[in-house]
C-alpha positions as CSV (number, residue, x, y, z in Angstrom):
1,M,0.0,0.0,0.0
2,V,1.4,3.4,-1.0
3,N,0.2,5.3,2.1
4,P,-0.1,3.2,5.2
5,W,-2.3,5.8,6.9
6,V,-5.0,5.4,4.2
7,A,-7.4,2.5,4.5
8,L,-8.1,1.9,0.8
9,E,-6.2,3.0,-2.2
10,P,-8.2,4.0,-5.3
11,G,-9.4,0.9,-7.2
12,A,-9.4,-1.4,-4.2
13,D,-12.6,-3.5,-3.6
14,P,-14.1,-2.3,-0.3
15,A,-16.1,-5.5,0.2
16,Q,-13.2,-7.8,-0.5
17,R,-10.9,-5.9,1.8
18,A,-13.5,-5.6,4.5
19,G,-13.9,-9.4,4.5
20,A,-10.2,-10.0,4.8
21,I,-9.8,-7.5,7.7
22,R,-12.8,-9.0,9.5
23,R,-11.2,-12.5,9.3
24,A,-8.0,-11.1,10.7
25,H,-9.8,-9.3,13.4
26,D,-11.7,-12.4,14.4
27,A,-8.4,-14.4,14.5
28,F,-6.7,-11.7,16.6
29,T,-9.5,-11.2,19.2
30,T,-10.1,-14.9,19.6
31,G,-6.4,-15.7,20.2
32,Q,-5.9,-17.6,16.9
33,A,-3.4,-15.1,15.3
34,A,0.2,-14.2,16.0
35,G,0.0,-11.2,18.2
36,A,-3.3,-12.0,19.8
37,P,-3.8,-10.8,23.3
38,G,-1.3,-12.5,25.6
39,S,0.9,-14.0,22.8
40,G,3.4,-11.1,22.7
41,G,3.6,-11.0,18.9
42,R,2.3,-8.6,16.2
43,P,-1.1,-9.2,14.8
44,G,-1.0,-10.5,11.3
45,P,2.1,-11.8,9.5
46,P,4.0,-9.5,7.0
47,G,2.0,-9.0,3.9
48,S,-1.3,-9.7,5.5
49,S,-4.5,-7.6,5.1
50,V,-3.8,-5.7,8.3
51,R,-2.0,-2.4,7.9
52,S,0.9,-1.9,10.2
53,V,-0.7,1.2,11.8
54,V,-3.8,-0.9,12.6
55,A,-1.8,-3.9,13.8
56,D,0.1,-1.7,16.2
57,S,-3.1,-0.2,17.4
58,W,-4.7,-3.6,18.0
59,R,-1.7,-4.5,20.1
60,R,-2.1,-1.3,22.2
61,S,-5.8,-2.0,22.6
62,A,-5.1,-5.6,23.8
63,R,-2.5,-4.3,26.2
64,A,-5.0,-1.9,27.6
65,R,-7.4,-4.9,28.1
66,V,-10.1,-3.4,25.9
67,S,-13.0,-5.7,25.1
68,P,-13.9,-5.9,21.4
69,D,-17.5,-6.1,22.5
70,G,-17.5,-3.3,25.1
71,T,-19.2,0.1,25.1
72,A,-17.5,3.5,25.3
73,P,-18.0,5.0,28.8
74,V,-19.5,8.4,29.1
75,E,-17.1,10.5,31.3
76,L,-18.6,13.9,31.0
77,S,-22.3,14.9,30.9
78,D,-24.6,17.8,31.3
79,G,-23.0,20.7,33.2
80,D,-19.6,19.1,33.5
81,L,-19.4,18.7,29.7
82,D,-20.6,22.2,29.0
83,A,-18.1,23.7,31.3
84,Y,-15.2,21.6,29.9
85,R,-16.1,22.4,26.3
86,A,-16.4,26.2,27.1
87,E,-12.8,26.2,28.4
88,H,-11.3,23.9,25.8
89,P,-9.0,25.6,23.2
90,L,-10.8,23.9,20.3
91,A,-14.0,25.7,21.2
92,R,-12.5,28.7,19.5
93,V,-12.4,26.9,16.1
94,M,-15.7,25.1,16.2
95,P,-17.3,27.7,13.9
96,L,-14.5,27.0,11.4
97,F,-15.0,23.2,11.7
98,R,-18.8,23.7,11.1
99,D,-18.1,26.0,8.1
100,L,-15.7,23.6,6.4
101,M,-17.3,20.3,7.3
102,G,-20.9,20.8,8.2
103,T,-22.4,20.7,4.7
104,F,-20.2,17.8,3.7
105,A,-21.4,15.9,6.8
106,M,-25.0,16.6,6.2
107,D,-25.0,15.9,2.5
108,G,-23.1,12.7,2.9
109,E,-25.0,11.4,5.9
110,H,-21.7,11.7,7.9
111,L,-20.8,13.0,11.3
112,L,-18.4,15.7,12.3
113,A,-16.7,14.9,15.7
114,V,-14.1,16.7,17.7
115,C,-12.2,15.1,20.6
116,D,-9.7,16.3,23.2
117,A,-6.1,15.1,23.6
118,Q,-7.4,12.1,25.7
119,G,-9.8,11.0,23.0
120,R,-13.0,12.2,24.8
121,L,-15.6,13.4,22.4
122,L,-16.5,17.0,22.9
123,W,-18.8,17.7,19.9
124,V,-20.6,15.2,17.6
125,E,-22.7,16.9,14.9
126,G,-24.1,16.0,11.5
127,H,-26.8,14.0,9.8
128,T,-29.8,13.1,12.0
129,A,-30.0,9.5,11.0
130,A,-26.2,9.0,11.4
131,R,-26.4,10.6,14.9
132,R,-29.2,8.1,15.9
133,R,-27.0,5.2,14.8
134,A,-24.0,6.6,16.5
135,D,-26.0,7.1,19.8
136,R,-26.5,3.4,19.9
137,M,-22.7,2.8,20.3
138,N,-22.1,5.8,22.6
139,F,-20.4,7.9,19.9
140,V,-21.7,10.9,21.8
141,P,-20.3,14.1,23.4
142,G,-18.6,13.3,26.7
143,A,-17.8,9.6,25.8
144,A,-14.3,8.3,26.0
145,W,-13.1,7.1,22.6
146,S,-9.4,6.8,23.3
147,E,-7.7,3.6,22.3
148,S,-7.5,2.6,26.0
149,A,-11.3,2.9,26.3
150,V,-12.6,1.3,23.0
151,G,-9.6,0.3,21.0
152,T,-8.7,1.3,17.4
153,N,-10.7,4.2,16.0
154,A,-9.8,7.2,14.0
155,P,-10.1,10.0,16.7
156,G,-8.6,7.8,19.4
157,T,-5.8,6.5,17.3
158,A,-5.0,9.9,15.8
159,V,-4.3,11.4,19.3
160,A,-2.5,8.2,20.3
161,V,0.0,8.3,17.5
162,D,-0.3,12.1,16.7
163,R,-0.8,11.4,13.0
164,P,-3.8,11.7,10.6
165,V,-5.3,8.3,10.2
166,Q,-8.2,6.5,8.5
167,V,-9.9,3.5,10.0
168,F,-12.1,1.3,7.9
169,A,-14.7,-1.3,8.8
170,A,-13.3,-4.2,10.9
171,E,-10.0,-2.3,11.4
172,H,-12.0,-0.9,14.4
173,F,-11.1,-2.9,17.4
174,N,-14.7,-2.7,18.7
175,R,-17.1,-4.9,16.7
176,T,-20.0,-2.5,17.1
177,V,-18.1,0.0,14.9
178,H,-17.4,-2.4,12.0
179,T,-20.1,-0.8,9.8
180,W,-18.4,2.6,10.1
181,T,-15.4,4.3,8.4
182,C,-13.7,7.3,9.9
183,A,-10.8,9.7,9.3
184,A,-9.3,12.0,11.8
185,A,-6.3,14.4,12.1
186,P,-4.7,15.8,15.3
187,V,-4.8,19.5,16.0
188,H,-2.0,21.3,17.9
189,D,-1.6,24.5,19.7
190,P,0.4,26.6,17.2
191,H,2.1,28.5,20.0
192,S,3.3,25.6,22.1
193,G,3.0,22.7,19.8
194,R,0.9,20.9,22.4
195,L,-1.6,18.3,21.1
196,L,-5.1,19.7,21.7
197,G,-7.3,16.9,20.2
198,A,-8.5,15.8,16.8
199,V,-11.1,16.5,14.3
200,D,-12.9,13.5,12.7
201,I,-15.3,12.7,9.9
202,T,-17.3,9.5,10.5
203,G,-19.7,7.7,8.2
204,G,-20.2,4.7,5.9
205,N,-17.9,3.0,3.5
206,R,-18.1,6.0,1.1
207,L,-15.5,7.6,3.3
208,A,-13.0,4.8,2.6
209,H,-11.1,7.0,0.1
210,P,-7.8,8.9,0.3
211,H,-9.6,12.1,-0.3
212,S,-11.4,11.8,3.1
213,L,-8.1,11.7,5.0
214,A,-6.6,14.6,3.0
215,F,-9.8,16.6,3.6
216,V,-9.8,16.2,7.4
217,Q,-6.0,16.8,7.5
218,A,-6.5,20.1,5.6
219,V,-9.3,21.1,8.1
220,A,-6.9,20.4,11.0
221,R,-4.2,22.6,9.4
222,A,-6.8,25.4,8.8
223,A,-7.8,25.2,12.5
224,E,-4.2,25.5,13.6
225,S,-3.8,28.6,11.3
226,Q,-6.9,30.1,12.8
227,L,-5.6,29.5,16.3
228,A,-2.3,31.2,15.4
229,L,-4.2,34.2,14.1
230,L,-6.4,34.4,17.3
231,G,-3.3,34.3,19.5
232,P,-3.0,32.6,22.9
233,P,-6.2,32.3,24.9
234,P,-6.6,35.0,27.6
235,A,-5.8,32.6,30.4
236,A,-2.5,31.8,28.9
237,S,-1.6,35.4,28.4
238,R,-2.3,36.1,32.1
239,T,-0.1,33.3,33.3
240,A,2.7,34.5,35.5
241,S,6.3,33.2,35.3
242,P,6.2,29.4,35.4
243,A,6.3,27.6,38.7
244,V,8.1,24.6,37.2
245,E,10.8,24.3,34.6
246,L,11.7,21.1,32.9
247,R,14.9,20.3,31.0
248,A,14.9,17.0,29.1
249,L,16.7,17.7,25.8
250,G,19.9,15.9,25.6
251,L,19.5,14.4,29.0
252,D,18.7,10.8,30.0
253,E,17.7,12.0,33.5
254,A,15.6,15.2,33.3
255,L,16.1,18.2,35.6
256,L,13.1,19.7,37.2
257,T,13.2,23.1,38.9
258,T,10.5,24.1,41.3
259,G,10.3,26.2,44.5
260,G,14.0,27.2,44.2
261,R,15.3,23.6,44.1
262,T,16.4,21.5,41.2
263,L,15.7,17.7,41.1
264,R,17.4,15.2,38.9
265,L,14.7,12.7,38.1
266,S,15.2,9.0,37.4
267,R,14.8,7.8,33.9
268,R,11.3,6.5,34.4
269,H,10.3,9.6,36.4
270,S,11.7,11.7,33.6
271,E,9.4,10.0,31.1
272,L,6.4,10.4,33.4
273,V,7.0,14.2,34.0
274,V,7.6,14.8,30.2
275,L,4.3,13.1,29.4
276,L,2.4,14.9,32.1
277,A,3.9,18.2,31.1
278,C,2.5,17.6,27.6
279,H,-0.9,16.8,29.0
280,P,-1.8,19.5,31.6
281,E,-5.4,18.3,31.7
282,G,-4.1,14.9,32.9
283,M,-3.8,11.3,31.8
284,T,-5.5,8.2,33.1
285,G,-3.5,5.2,34.4
286,D,-4.4,3.2,31.3
287,E,-3.2,6.0,29.0
288,L,0.1,6.3,30.9
289,L,0.6,2.5,30.8
290,V,0.2,2.4,27.0
291,A,2.3,5.5,26.6
292,L,5.2,4.4,28.7
293,Y,5.8,0.7,28.5
294,E,6.9,-1.4,25.5
295,D,6.2,-4.6,27.4
296,E,2.6,-5.4,27.2
297,H,2.8,-7.5,30.3
298,T,3.6,-4.5,32.6
299,T,0.8,-4.3,35.1
300,P,-1.0,-1.2,36.5
301,V,0.5,-2.0,39.9
302,T,4.0,-1.3,38.5
303,L,2.9,2.1,37.2
304,R,1.1,3.0,40.4
305,A,4.3,2.2,42.4
306,E,6.3,4.5,40.1
307,L,3.8,7.3,40.4
308,S,3.8,7.0,44.2
309,R,7.6,7.3,44.2
310,L,7.4,10.3,41.9
311,R,4.8,12.0,44.1
312,R,7.2,11.6,47.1
313,A,10.1,12.9,45.1
314,L,8.3,16.0,43.8
315,G,6.6,16.9,47.2
316,D,4.5,20.0,47.8
317,G,1.4,18.4,46.2
318,L,2.8,18.8,42.7
319,L,1.3,15.5,41.4
320,R,-2.4,14.8,41.6
321,S,-4.4,11.7,40.5
322,R,-7.8,10.9,38.9
323,P,-6.5,11.8,36.3
324,Y,-2.8,12.0,37.0
325,R,-1.6,15.6,36.4
326,L,0.8,18.2,37.5
327,T,-0.7,21.0,39.6
328,A,1.5,23.8,38.4
329,P,2.2,25.1,34.9
330,V,5.4,23.7,33.3
331,T,7.8,25.3,30.9
332,A,9.7,22.6,29.1
333,D,12.7,23.0,26.9
334,F,11.3,20.9,24.2
335,D,8.1,23.0,24.2
336,T,10.3,26.1,23.8
337,V,11.8,24.6,20.7
338,L,8.4,23.9,19.2
339,R,7.1,27.4,20.1
340,H,10.1,29.0,18.3
341,L,9.4,26.8,15.2
342,A,5.7,27.6,15.2
343,G,6.6,31.3,15.4
344,G,8.9,31.0,12.4
345,A,12.1,31.5,14.4
346,P,14.4,28.5,13.6
347,A,17.5,30.3,14.8
348,A,16.0,30.6,18.3
349,A,14.9,27.0,18.1
350,V,18.5,25.9,17.3
351,T,19.8,27.9,20.2
352,A,17.2,26.3,22.6
353,Y,17.8,22.8,21.3
354,R,20.3,20.8,23.4
355,G,19.9,17.4,21.8
356,P,17.3,14.6,21.4
357,L,14.6,14.4,24.1
358,L,15.5,11.8,26.7
359,P,17.8,10.0,24.2
360,S,17.9,6.6,25.9
361,S,14.1,6.4,26.4
362,R,12.2,3.7,24.6
363,A,8.8,4.7,25.9
364,P,6.5,4.8,22.8
365,A,5.0,8.2,23.5
366,V,8.4,9.7,24.3
367,L,9.8,8.3,21.0
368,R,6.9,9.9,19.1
369,L,7.5,13.3,20.8
370,R,11.3,13.1,20.2
371,D,10.8,12.3,16.5
372,R,8.3,15.2,16.3
373,V,10.7,17.8,17.8
374,D,13.7,16.6,15.8
375,G,11.7,16.3,12.6
376,Q,10.2,19.7,12.8
377,L,13.5,21.4,13.7
378,R,15.4,19.6,10.9
379,A,12.7,20.4,8.3
380,A,12.8,24.0,9.3
381,L,16.5,24.2,8.9
382,L,16.4,22.5,5.4
383,A,13.7,24.8,4.3
384,R,15.4,28.0,5.5
385,R,18.7,27.0,3.9
386,D,20.7,29.4,6.1
387,P,24.4,28.5,6.1
388,E,25.0,29.4,9.7
389,L,22.0,27.4,11.0
390,L,23.0,24.4,8.8
391,S,26.6,24.7,10.1
392,A,25.3,24.7,13.7
393,W,23.2,21.5,13.0
394,T,25.9,19.6,11.1
395,G,28.5,20.6,13.7
396,S,26.5,19.0,16.5
397,P,26.6,15.4,17.6
398,W,23.0,14.8,16.4
399,G,23.5,16.4,13.0
400,A,27.0,15.1,12.2
401,E,25.7,12.2,10.2
402,D,22.9,14.0,8.5
403,L,23.8,13.7,4.8
404,E,20.9,15.8,3.6
405,A,21.8,18.6,5.9
406,W,25.5,18.5,4.8
407,A,24.4,18.5,1.1
408,A,22.1,21.5,1.8
409,L,25.0,23.3,3.4
410,A,27.3,22.6,0.5
411,A,24.7,24.0,-1.9
412,V,24.3,27.3,0.0
413,L,27.9,28.1,0.9
414,P,29.1,31.2,-1.0
415,Q,31.3,30.5,-4.0
416,G,34.9,30.4,-3.1
417,S,34.2,29.8,0.6
418,P,37.2,28.2,2.3
419,R,34.8,25.8,4.0
420,A,33.4,24.4,0.8
421,P,36.1,21.7,0.2
422,L,35.7,20.3,3.7
423,V,31.9,20.3,3.4
424,L,32.0,18.6,0.0
425,Q,34.4,16.0,1.4
426,R,32.1,15.3,4.3
427,V,29.2,14.9,1.8
428,R,31.2,12.3,-0.2
429,E,32.2,10.4,3.0
430,L,28.6,10.2,4.3
431,D,27.3,9.3,0.8
432,A,29.8,6.5,0.6
433,E,29.1,5.3,4.1
434,Q,25.3,5.2,3.6
435,S,25.4,3.7,0.1
436,G,28.1,1.1,0.9
437,F,30.5,2.4,-1.7
438,P,34.1,3.5,-0.9
439,V,35.1,7.1,-1.2
440,R,37.1,7.9,-4.3
């Protein structure tokens, strides 16, 4: 498949593919496939009908002990839901979502849905008949549609992997959703880079087309542009100097400064604080379990013990539970880099960057965040084509082997620069190393 995030490429037979996926789903959920719950493998052998993004999501769903026949729990209702939605940053772009997607949803008998960063549905709007069908599976405002609650689904998986994704038919982990197809894209705060939630289009198999994913991704980017124009919300602009500072770039053990003291955190506590700093609204135990541990056999008891030790280390009531969250605003060095990039200031981002985020961490969510910070910074440098910035990058330990950056530097150095021969030689060396051919 050309694009692994798209469920069906043009020309594919939806009925044939749906049948193959359904058989793979049945084998996985009944323990008859490699990677079935408890087996420790990956669902579906290479070349099977299950896309890698779906296979990985099924594994996460199984690790979170999601039932394929369960029902999404409703976590927010009535006044609590109204208050939460009113304060949520995505409330500011709901008019934009309705303008761009409302007619499409009504005409196609689809639903427009918006969730928060934990996969809780905040708004579900669209065609009346589709809403009645969705109500029967609790696809309603206030319901938890994270992967840890109901398994693989577009909004829940989009916020889990921080990527636009399409989910078709039996690719959904929950059997009650097998007649639906959905596409969702994450939305970020353009000022901090923080994940805010996702926008989703849900309907029948007519949505099983690459255009649906491209459409919802374009809507998400439009929302981020709108948020950038609106500026930070009033509450953010009134925030005083941060009570907590977190340094995690280039460090295996993060440094946390609070109340005039600096703590060196253990590696696991570093991962926990980084994730909680990215989710000021909090994370459930199940969400943290999936985000932190590669080993699917790690139990909630292990996580609770780590959180108890972290609470004692932080002191002063800085860590709360239900959900787990930090009680003071945090300024993190990786967020600073992302803010500079979002503001079009790559030079400031390079200055603030001190190396990969928690470089030894293998926690899945930390790996994704590390790749995002590094990828955005590197893309900005290649696009800017500034010789000084490229020199700073290639002269660092993390950019020393970056062939594309060295080649870009060679291309932008002024003619006759005394550095040019050395840069060209380094390009030839890296090209030879990475292609397997000797340097001539």
